[in-house]
C-alpha positions as CSV (number, residue, x, y, z in Angstrom):
1,X,21.0,-20.4,44.9
2,X,19.7,-19.4,41.5
3,X,17.5,-16.3,41.0
4,X,15.6,-16.1,37.7
5,X,12.7,-14.4,35.9
6,X,9.6,-16.2,34.9
7,X,10.7,-16.0,31.3
8,X,13.3,-18.7,32.2
9,X,10.9,-21.0,34.1
10,X,11.0,-23.6,31.3
11,X,14.5,-24.6,32.5
12,X,13.3,-25.6,36.0
13,X,12.6,-29.3,35.2
14,X,16.1,-29.7,33.7
15,X,17.6,-28.0,36.7
16,X,15.8,-30.3,39.1
17,X,17.2,-33.3,37.2
18,X,20.8,-32.1,36.7
19,X,21.3,-29.9,39.9
20,X,18.8,-31.3,42.5
21,X,20.4,-29.3,45.3
22,X,19.9,-25.9,43.7
23,X,17.6,-23.5,45.6
24,X,15.4,-21.5,43.2
25,X,14.3,-17.9,43.8
26,X,11.8,-16.2,41.4
27,X,12.4,-12.5,40.9
28,X,8.9,-11.9,39.5
29,X,7.1,-15.2,40.2
30,X,6.7,-18.0,42.7
31,X,8.5,-21.0,41.3
32,X,7.5,-24.5,42.2
33,X,9.5,-25.7,45.1
34,X,11.1,-22.3,45.4
35,X,10.3,-18.8,46.9
36,X,9.8,-15.3,45.6
37,X,12.5,-12.7,45.9
38,X,10.4,-10.7,48.3
39,X,10.0,-13.7,50.6
40,X,13.7,-14.3,50.5
41,X,14.4,-10.7,51.6
42,X,11.9,-11.1,54.4
43,X,13.8,-14.1,55.7
44,X,17.1,-12.2,55.7
45,X,19.0,-12.2,59.0
46,X,22.3,-10.9,60.2
47,X,23.9,-8.3,62.4
48,X,24.7,-6.1,59.4
49,X,28.4,-6.7,59.6
50,X,30.5,-9.3,57.8
51,X,34.1,-9.2,59.0
52,X,35.2,-11.0,55.8
53,X,33.7,-8.5,53.3
54,X,35.9,-5.6,52.1
55,X,36.8,-4.0,48.8
56,X,39.2,-6.9,47.8
57,X,36.3,-9.4,47.9
58,X,35.1,-10.8,44.6
59,X,31.7,-9.4,43.5
60,X,31.1,-10.4,39.9
61,X,32.1,-13.1,37.4
62,X,31.6,-11.6,34.0
63,X,32.3,-13.8,30.9
64,X,34.2,-12.5,28.0
65,X,32.4,-12.1,24.7
66,X,34.2,-15.1,23.2
67,X,35.6,-13.3,20.1
68,X,38.7,-15.5,20.2
69,X,37.2,-18.8,21.3
70,X,35.6,-20.2,24.5
71,X,34.5,-17.3,26.9
72,X,36.4,-17.0,30.2
73,X,35.0,-15.8,33.5
74,X,36.7,-12.6,34.6
75,X,36.5,-12.1,38.4
76,X,35.8,-8.5,39.3
77,X,36.3,-7.3,42.9
78,X,34.3,-4.8,44.9
79,X,37.0,-2.2,44.3
80,X,36.9,-2.7,40.5
81,X,33.3,-1.6,40.4
82,X,34.0,1.3,42.8
83,X,36.8,2.8,40.8
84,X,35.1,2.0,37.5
85,X,32.2,4.1,38.8
86,X,34.5,7.0,39.7
87,X,35.9,6.9,36.2
88,X,32.4,6.8,34.7
89,X,31.5,9.9,36.7
90,X,34.7,11.6,35.4
91,X,33.9,10.6,31.8
92,X,30.2,11.5,31.8
93,X,30.0,14.3,34.4
94,X,27.6,11.9,36.1
95,X,25.4,13.3,38.9
96,X,22.2,12.3,40.7
97,X,20.3,14.4,38.3
98,X,21.2,12.2,35.3
99,X,18.9,9.6,33.8
100,X,20.5,6.6,32.2
101,X,18.7,4.5,29.5
102,X,20.2,1.0,29.4
103,X,19.3,-1.0,26.3
104,X,22.4,-3.4,26.3
105,X,22.3,-6.7,28.0
106,X,23.7,-7.1,31.5
107,X,25.6,-10.3,30.7
108,X,28.0,-7.9,28.9
109,X,30.2,-5.7,31.1
110,X,29.5,-2.6,28.9
111,X,25.7,-2.7,29.5
112,X,26.3,-3.4,33.1
113,X,29.2,-1.1,34.1
114,X,29.8,1.8,31.7
115,X,26.8,3.7,33.0
116,X,24.3,1.5,34.8
117,X,26.1,0.5,38.0
118,X,27.9,3.9,38.2
119,X,24.5,5.6,37.9
120,X,23.2,3.6,40.9
121,X,26.4,4.5,42.8
122,X,25.8,8.2,42.3
123,X,22.0,8.1,42.8
124,X,21.0,8.7,39.2
125,X,17.8,7.3,37.6
126,X,18.2,4.2,35.5
127,X,15.6,2.9,32.9
128,X,16.2,-0.7,31.8
129,X,15.0,-2.3,28.6
130,X,14.8,-6.1,28.5
131,X,16.1,-6.1,25.0
132,X,17.2,-3.6,22.3
133,X,15.0,-2.5,19.4
134,X,15.5,0.7,17.5
135,X,11.8,1.5,17.8
136,X,11.6,1.3,21.6
137,X,15.0,3.1,22.0
138,X,13.9,6.1,20.0
139,X,10.5,6.2,21.7
140,X,12.2,6.0,25.2
141,X,14.6,8.8,24.3
142,X,11.7,11.0,23.2
143,X,9.3,10.2,26.1
144,X,11.5,9.2,29.1
145,X,14.1,11.9,28.2
146,X,17.3,10.2,29.4
147,X,20.5,12.2,29.5
148,X,22.8,9.3,28.8
149,X,22.9,6.0,27.0
150,X,25.4,3.5,25.7
151,X,25.1,2.2,22.2
152,X,27.5,-0.2,20.3
153,X,28.2,0.3,16.6
154,X,25.5,-2.3,15.6
155,X,22.8,-0.5,17.7
156,X,23.9,2.9,16.5
157,X,23.5,1.8,13.0
158,X,20.1,0.3,13.7
159,X,18.9,3.4,15.4
160,X,20.2,5.8,12.8
161,X,18.9,3.7,9.9
162,X,15.4,3.7,11.4
163,X,12.8,5.7,9.4
164,X,12.0,7.9,12.4
165,X,15.7,8.9,13.0
166,X,15.5,12.2,11.1
167,X,12.5,13.4,13.2
168,X,13.5,11.8,16.5
169,X,13.6,14.1,19.6
170,X,17.2,13.8,21.0
171,X,17.2,17.0,23.0
172,X,17.4,15.3,26.4
173,X,20.7,13.6,25.6
174,X,23.8,15.3,26.8
175,X,25.9,12.5,25.3
176,X,26.0,8.9,24.2
177,X,28.9,6.5,24.9
178,X,30.1,3.8,22.5
179,X,32.8,1.2,22.3
180,X,32.9,-2.6,22.4
181,X,34.7,-2.6,19.1
182,X,36.4,-0.1,16.8
183,X,33.7,2.4,15.9
184,X,33.4,3.6,12.3
185,X,33.6,7.4,12.2
186,X,30.6,7.8,9.9
187,X,28.4,6.2,12.7
188,X,29.7,8.7,15.2
189,X,29.0,11.6,12.8
190,X,25.4,10.7,12.6
191,X,24.8,11.6,16.3
192,X,27.3,14.5,16.2
193,X,25.3,16.0,13.2
194,X,22.2,15.9,15.4
195,X,24.0,17.9,18.2
196,X,24.7,14.9,20.5
197,X,28.4,14.4,21.6
198,X,29.7,10.9,21.2
199,X,32.1,9.6,23.9
200,X,34.3,6.7,23.2
201,X,35.4,4.2,25.9
202,X,38.1,1.5,25.5
203,X,38.4,-1.4,27.7
204,X,37.3,-5.0,28.1
205,X,35.5,-7.4,30.4
206,X,38.8,-7.7,32.3
207,X,39.0,-3.9,33.0
208,X,35.4,-3.6,34.3
209,X,35.4,-2.2,31.4
210,X,36.4,1.5,31.7
211,X,40.2,2.0,31.0
212,X,40.7,4.7,28.3
213,X,38.0,7.2,27.3
214,X,37.1,10.6,25.9
215,X,35.1,12.7,28.3
216,X,32.3,15.2,28.2
217,X,33.9,18.6,28.0
218,X,37.2,17.1,26.9
219,X,38.9,17.1,23.5
220,X,36.7,15.3,21.0
221,X,38.4,16.5,17.9
222,X,40.9,13.7,17.4
223,X,39.0,11.5,15.0
224,X,39.4,7.8,15.8
225,X,41.0,8.3,19.2
226,X,39.5,6.5,22.1
227,X,41.0,9.1,24.5
228,X,43.2,9.2,27.5
229,X,43.9,6.7,30.3
230,X,41.3,6.7,33.0
231,X,41.4,8.8,36.1
232,X,42.1,5.7,38.3
233,X,44.2,3.5,36.1
234,X,47.3,3.4,33.8
235,X,47.5,2.4,30.2
236,X,50.7,1.9,28.1
237,X,51.7,0.5,24.8
238,X,54.3,-2.3,25.0
239,X,56.3,-4.6,22.7
240,X,56.3,-8.4,22.9
241,X,58.9,-8.3,25.7
242,X,56.7,-6.0,27.8
243,X,58.9,-2.9,27.3
244,X,56.9,0.4,26.9
245,X,57.2,1.8,23.4
246,X,57.7,5.5,22.5
247,X,54.8,7.7,21.1
248,X,53.3,6.7,17.8
249,X,54.8,3.2,17.8
250,X,52.2,0.5,17.5
251,X,52.2,-2.3,20.1
252,X,50.0,-4.1,22.6
253,X,47.9,-2.1,25.0
254,X,48.4,-2.9,28.7
255,X,46.3,-1.7,31.6
256,X,47.0,-1.6,35.3
257,X,44.8,-0.3,38.2
258,X,42.2,-1.3,40.8
259,X,39.6,-1.7,38.1
260,X,41.4,-4.7,36.6
261,X,40.1,-8.2,37.2
262,X,41.8,-10.5,39.7
263,X,41.7,-13.8,37.8
264,X,39.9,-15.9,35.3
265,X,37.6,-18.2,37.3
266,X,39.0,-21.7,37.5
267,X,41.7,-21.0,34.8
268,X,45.1,-20.3,36.3
269,X,46.9,-20.8,33.0
270,X,44.9,-18.1,31.3
271,X,45.2,-15.8,34.3
272,X,49.0,-16.2,34.3
273,X,49.1,-15.5,30.5
274,X,47.1,-12.3,30.8
275,X,48.5,-10.7,34.1
276,X,52.1,-9.6,34.4
277,X,53.1,-7.7,37.6
278,X,49.7,-6.2,37.8
279,X,49.5,-5.3,34.1
280,X,46.7,-6.8,32.1
281,X,47.9,-7.5,28.5
282,X,44.8,-6.8,26.5
283,X,45.7,-8.5,23.2
284,X,44.8,-5.3,21.4
285,X,47.2,-3.4,19.1
286,X,47.2,0.3,19.3
287,X,49.4,3.4,19.7
288,X,49.7,6.4,21.9
289,X,50.5,9.8,20.6
290,X,52.9,12.4,22.2
291,X,49.9,13.9,24.0
292,X,48.9,10.6,25.6
293,X,45.8,9.9,23.4
294,X,45.2,6.3,22.3
295,X,44.2,4.9,19.0
296,X,43.2,1.2,18.8
297,X,44.0,-0.7,15.6
298,X,42.8,-4.2,16.1
299,X,43.0,-7.4,18.1
300,X,46.5,-8.8,18.0
301,X,45.2,-12.2,16.9
302,X,43.4,-10.6,14.0
303,X,46.5,-9.0,12.5
304,X,47.4,-10.3,9.0
305,X,51.1,-10.5,8.1
306,X,51.5,-10.4,4.3
307,X,54.9,-10.4,2.8
308,X,56.3,-9.1,6.1
309,X,53.8,-6.2,6.2
310,X,51.3,-5.8,9.0
311,X,47.6,-5.4,7.9
312,X,45.0,-4.5,10.5
313,X,41.6,-5.9,9.4
314,X,39.8,-3.1,11.2
315,X,41.6,-0.5,8.9
316,X,40.4,-2.3,5.8
317,X,36.9,-2.8,7.2
318,X,36.7,0.9,8.0
319,X,37.4,1.8,4.3
320,X,35.0,-0.8,3.0
321,X,32.3,0.6,5.3
322,X,32.7,4.0,3.9
323,X,31.4,2.7,0.6
324,X,27.7,3.6,0.4
325,X,26.7,0.1,-0.8
326,X,28.4,-1.8,2.1
327,X,26.2,-2.6,5.1
328,X,28.7,-4.7,7.1
329,X,31.9,-6.5,6.5
330,X,34.7,-8.7,8.1
331,X,38.3,-9.1,6.9
332,X,40.5,-12.0,7.8
333,X,43.8,-13.5,6.6
334,X,44.0,-16.4,4.3
335,X,47.2,-18.6,4.0
336,X,49.1,-17.9,0.8
337,X,52.2,-19.7,-0.5
338,X,53.9,-16.6,-1.7
339,X,52.9,-13.9,0.8
340,X,52.2,-16.1,3.9
341,X,48.8,-14.5,4.2
342,X,46.6,-12.3,2.1
343,X,43.4,-10.4,3.2
344,X,40.0,-11.5,2.1
345,X,36.8,-9.7,2.9
346,X,33.3,-10.9,3.6
347,X,30.7,-8.2,2.7
348,X,27.0,-7.7,3.3
349,X,25.6,-5.4,0.7
350,X,22.9,-2.9,1.5
351,X,19.4,-3.9,0.2
352,X,19.0,-3.2,-3.5
353,X,22.7,-2.5,-4.1
354,X,24.6,-4.4,-6.7
355,X,28.2,-3.3,-6.2
356,X,30.7,-5.9,-7.4
357,X,33.9,-7.1,-6.0
358,X,36.1,-5.2,-8.4
359,X,34.3,-1.9,-7.6
360,X,35.0,-2.4,-3.9
361,X,38.7,-3.3,-4.5
362,X,39.1,-0.1,-6.5
363,X,37.5,1.9,-3.6
364,X,39.9,0.4,-1.1
365,X,42.9,1.1,-3.4
366,X,42.0,4.8,-3.4
367,X,42.8,5.0,0.3
368,X,45.1,2.1,1.2
369,X,48.3,0.5,-0.2
370,X,47.8,-2.2,-2.8
371,X,49.0,-5.0,-0.4
372,X,46.0,-4.2,1.9
373,X,43.4,-4.6,-0.8
374,X,41.4,-7.8,-0.3
375,X,42.6,-10.6,-2.6
376,X,39.0,-11.8,-2.7
377,X,35.7,-10.3,-1.8
378,X,32.9,-12.7,-0.9
379,X,29.3,-11.4,-0.7
380,X,27.2,-13.0,2.1
381,X,23.9,-12.5,3.9
382,X,25.3,-12.6,7.4
383,X,28.4,-12.8,9.5
384,X,29.3,-14.7,12.6
385,X,28.9,-12.4,15.5
386,X,28.6,-12.0,19.3
387,X,25.3,-11.1,21.0
388,X,26.3,-7.4,20.7
389,X,26.9,-7.6,17.0
390,X,30.7,-7.8,17.1
391,X,32.1,-9.9,14.2
392,X,33.8,-13.0,15.4
393,X,36.9,-13.1,13.3
394,X,38.1,-16.4,14.6
395,X,34.9,-18.0,13.3
396,X,35.1,-16.2,10.0
397,X,38.6,-17.6,9.5
398,X,37.3,-21.1,10.2
399,X,34.5,-20.6,7.7
400,X,37.0,-19.3,5.1
401,X,39.3,-22.2,5.7
402,X,36.5,-24.7,5.3
403,X,35.3,-23.0,2.1
404,X,38.8,-23.0,0.7
405,X,39.4,-26.7,1.4
406,X,36.1,-27.6,-0.1
407,X,37.0,-25.6,-3.2
408,X,40.3,-27.5,-3.5
409,X,38.6,-30.9,-3.3
410,X,35.6,-30.2,-5.5
């Protein structure tokens, strides 16, 4: 059974040829050789009780964003969404009186589960946009008056760079939530300066995604912190052997709880690699302070080791983004015969800005050690990214490798 909107009707001929046994249901139209969703509901039969359905049953397969290669399908059980909703309520103070504006796509677990499905769980109102644009988002905030919304860094930047941002009516918002990747503090400050608290959530497709978060009414003064472990799960920082590390020691973040996925669909090897005695090893490097608050540094696979020193690309990117002429950037490691690896940066300049590489290197050197300064800065018009605007570092490394090899042979 496949349910789809009319906007996807063009794929029907290909489906009939490749999957002739597929039954088609149209959510908003009557497809050829298929039925409407309303007609499907009218045909529904049953005694209202399925003895095989309980909270341990699979409910969703949500695919990872593919920032490290081919996406994997994380299987989320009924209980994962239940306890994720409980943590969302704890994070947002969510009640039936709230109104959630959803502008992120539902194929991403953040758009689906940080606020949307929890809002339905608690009887709140949800307004769904088919796609994000800064114009429609600002208009909806002013006229529909939502109390909550989720924005990732790319959409925060688009909204706050919009000409109408300074005059936009944000008075209905009690908070916005953000995450998906490390969030530059200057983007958070844009909403805070307008009187809107910004809540950070850390997690992944595999954690449904809520795992660590700051909460409305909680401590929001720890700049850069993504908060405390969730109400219904545990989070720790471990070394490569799986041993929990003391406060302030960087290591891999691991999460355990009923919100964690049960398996990667059809991929036992990847499941075995990610799950250890119920703990999901996230592949993210971070630390936990003495009070239990988490800071996320970067993806473990992104870390650059230069002359025996660890360099987190996200740290260098944060400093680069603080330069007024830098719009976006991505930092990756490049093989080096002396240092093993050195950082290089790909930078998108703001329109009309002419900052040069040496100026940016000097800027980075004012805040970071010399070995963290990019060996080379390459100016580009775009960066490889996911649908939510997250830079795909593995693709950027591939592009840098190809450019380097081409330079050696030319």
